[in-house]
C-alpha positions in Angstrom: 15.6 12.3 22.2 18.8 11.9 20.1 19.8 8.6 21.7 16.6 6.7 20.8 16.8 8.1 17.3 20.4 6.9 16.9 19.3 3.5 18.2 16.6 3.3 15.4 19.2 4.5 12.8 21.6 1.8 14.0 18.9 -0.9 14.0 17.7 -0.1 10.5 20.9 1.0 8.9 23.3 -1.5 10.3 21.3 -4.5 11.6 18.7 -4.7 8.9 15.8 -4.4 11.3 12.5 -3.4 9.8 9.0 -2.6 11.2 6.4 -5.3 10.9 4.0 -4.7 8.1 0.4 -5.2 9.4 -1.3 -8.3 8.0 -4.3 -6.2 6.7 -2.1 -4.2 4.3 -2.7 -5.0 0.7 -0.1 -7.6 -0.4 0.9 -5.4 -3.4 1.7 -2.5 -1.0 3.5 -4.8 1.3 5.6 -6.2 -1.6 6.5 -2.7 -2.6 7.6 -1.7 0.9 9.6 -4.8 1.3 11.3 -4.2 -2.1 12.2 -0.7 -1.0 13.7 -2.0 2.2 16.1 -4.4 0.5 19.5 -4.0 2.0 21.2 -4.2 -1.4 20.5 -0.8 -3.1 20.9 -2.4 -6.5 17.9 -4.7 -5.9 15.6 -1.8 -4.7 13.1 -0.5 -7.3 14.0 2.6 -9.2 11.8 5.7 -8.8 10.4 5.0 -12.3 9.6 1.4 -11.3 7.8 2.7 -8.2 5.8 5.2 -10.3 4.7 2.4 -12.6 3.6 0.2 -9.7 1.8 3.1 -8.0 0.0 4.0 -11.3 -1.1 0.4 -11.7 -2.4 0.4 -8.1 -4.2 3.6 -8.7 -6.0 2.2 -11.7 -7.0 -0.8 -9.7 -8.3 1.2 -6.9 -10.2 3.5 -9.4 -11.9 0.5 -11.0 -12.7 -1.0 -7.6 -14.2 2.3 -6.4 -16.3 2.6 -9.6 -17.6 -0.9 -9.2 -18.5 -0.3 -5.5 -20.3 2.9 -6.4 -22.3 1.1 -9.1 -23.2 -1.7 -6.7 -24.2 0.9 -4.0 -26.4 2.7 -6.6 -28.1 -0.6 -7.5 -28.8 -1.4 -3.8 -30.0 2.1 -3.2 -32.2 1.9 -6.3 -33.6 -1.4 -5.2 -34.3 -0.1 -1.7 -36.3 2.8 -3.0 -38.3 0.5 -5.3 -39.1 -1.8 -2.4 -40.1 1.1 -0.1 -42.5 2.6 -2.7 
């Protein structure tokens, strides 16, 4: 168990290997992940920068969820009118 873990640590820590980010991941998330993986610590985002980006994403997802709920309510309302 220790040997494979050391191989992963060596690959990530010394050879700059990174996991592949799935193509269906939101590009904003993928960008944040890649920024955190920068091999130069000075170019990585600070914790404060990450918090700001996460808050911005949270607001976007909240707006998106509200819009989807409104649309679902309209569709459900239209369906009940048609069924009457």
